[in-house]
C-alpha positions in Angstrom: 68.7 82.9 110.6 72.1 80.7 109.8 74.8 81.4 109.1 75.3 80.8 105.3 71.9 82.7 104.6 73.7 85.9 106.7 75.1 88.9 104.1 78.7 90.3 103.4 77.8 93.2 106.3 77.6 91.6 109.5 81.8 90.4 109.5 84.2 91.2 112.0 87.3 93.0 110.1 90.3 95.6 111.0 91.9 96.4 108.0 95.8 97.9 107.3 96.3 101.5 107.2 96.3 103.2 103.4 99.2 103.0 102.4 99.6 105.4 98.9 100.9 102.0 96.8 97.5 101.1 97.6 95.7 104.4 96.6 97.8 104.7 93.2 95.8 101.3 92.3 93.0 102.5 93.1 92.9 105.3 91.2 94.9 103.5 88.8 92.2 101.6 88.7 89.6 104.1 88.3 91.2 106.0 85.7 91.8 102.5 83.2 88.0 101.4 83.4 86.7 105.0 82.8 89.5 105.0 79.9 88.2 101.8 78.6 84.9 102.7 79.1 85.5 105.8 76.4 87.4 103.5 74.4 84.9 101.4 73.7 82.1 104.2 74.1 83.9 105.7 71.1 84.7 102.8 69.1 82.1 100.0 69.2 79.2 102.6 69.5 78.5 101.6 72.8 77.3 103.1 76.4 80.7 104.0 78.9 78.1 103.6 81.5 77.8 100.5 81.8 81.3 99.6 82.0 81.9 100.9 84.5 78.6 100.0 86.7 80.0 96.7 86.3 83.5 97.4 87.8 83.1 99.3 90.3 82.4 96.3 92.2 85.3 94.5 91.4 87.5 97.7 92.0 86.7 97.4 95.2 86.6 93.7 96.5 89.4 94.4 94.8 91.1 97.2 97.3 89.1 95.6 99.4 91.1 92.8 100.0 94.1 94.2 99.6 93.5 96.2 103.6 92.3 92.8 105.4 94.5 91.8 108.1 91.9 90.2 109.9 88.0 89.3 109.0 85.1 86.4 110.3 82.0 86.3 108.7 79.6 83.6 107.4 82.1 81.5 105.0 85.5 81.5 107.5 88.1 83.3 109.8 90.9 85.4 106.8 94.4 85.9 109.4 96.7 88.0 107.0 96.0 86.1 103.4 95.8 83.3 105.1 91.8 81.5 104.9 91.0 79.1 107.1 86.8 77.2 107.1 85.5 78.0 110.8 85.8 73.8 110.8 89.1 74.3 112.1 88.9 77.0 113.6 88.1 76.4 117.6 89.4 79.8 119.0 90.8 83.4 118.7 93.7 84.5 121.3 93.5 88.3 121.7 97.0 90.3 123.2 97.7 93.7 123.8 100.7 94.2 124.8 102.0 97.1 126.2 104.4 98.1 123.2 103.6 97.8 120.4 100.1 97.1 117.9 97.8 94.8 118.9 98.0 90.7 118.4 94.8 88.7 116.6 95.6 85.3 116.4 93.3 81.6 115.4 94.0 78.4 117.2 93.4 75.7 114.7 91.8 72.1 116.0 93.8 69.9 116.3 94.9 67.8 113.2 93.7 71.0 111.1 96.1 71.9 108.5 97.0 75.3 107.3 96.2 75.7 102.7 99.7 74.8 101.4 101.7 78.4 100.6 100.6 79.2 103.9 102.9 82.8 105.6 103.0 82.3 109.0 104.5 85.1 111.2 107.0 84.7 113.4 106.5 84.0 117.1 106.0 87.2 119.4 106.7 86.5 123.3 102.7 87.5 123.4 101.1 85.7 121.0 100.6 82.1 122.1 98.2 81.6 118.1 100.6 79.9 115.6 99.0 82.1 113.1 97.8 86.1 114.1 98.4 89.6 112.7 99.3 93.2 114.5 97.1 95.1 113.8 96.8 98.7 115.0 95.3 99.2 118.6 92.6 102.2 117.7 91.8 100.0 115.1 90.6 96.7 117.0 87.7 96.6 119.3 87.6 93.6 121.7 83.3 94.0 122.5 82.4 95.2 118.9 84.8 92.0 118.2 82.7 89.4 120.9 79.5 91.7 120.0 80.1 89.8 116.1 81.0 86.6 117.6 77.8 86.0 119.4 75.8 86.8 117.2 77.5 84.1 113.7 80.1 82.6 114.3 79.7 79.2 115.8 79.0 78.1 118.8 81.9 76.1 119.6 84.8 79.3 119.4 85.3 80.8 121.8 87.5 84.0 122.2 90.5 84.0 125.1 92.6 87.4 126.2 96.3 86.4 126.3 97.3 88.6 129.5 101.3 88.3 130.5 99.6 86.4 133.7 98.0 84.1 132.0 94.8 83.4 129.4 91.5 84.5 130.1 88.3 84.3 128.3 86.4 87.1 127.1 82.7 87.7 128.2 
């Protein structure tokens, strides 16, 4: 099966922890949609369930997108809020410093440009890649990342582990 035809469920993603603001936004959206459905049902003699069912995928996607720190799937790679096509990415770089969070970054092909307005984190001594995110250690699984990458990432992609002694290709 080609990379373009694979489903949404075939992806690797790492999310940020739940925040009270995100949960308030989620519940506010749900309550707003239910209220709109009731209003439309009353004012237009329309079935409110149609509005609710139609809105659920959009609310779910919005909430999911706010929480994603790193993701790759058939369409490309997302690092923070930066979305990159597979043609621009040559390596994933993973670093797990002794203290703090795990770091996941990407190296871009030569002459690849970041999208306009892309925010780049300040340099981290343990991360050699210029574009990276910090993720909670317990949410990162290198073996799962390798498995998903073998299934549908392009053949040119390497996953590199950056250690204090140097870099090695993950296997």
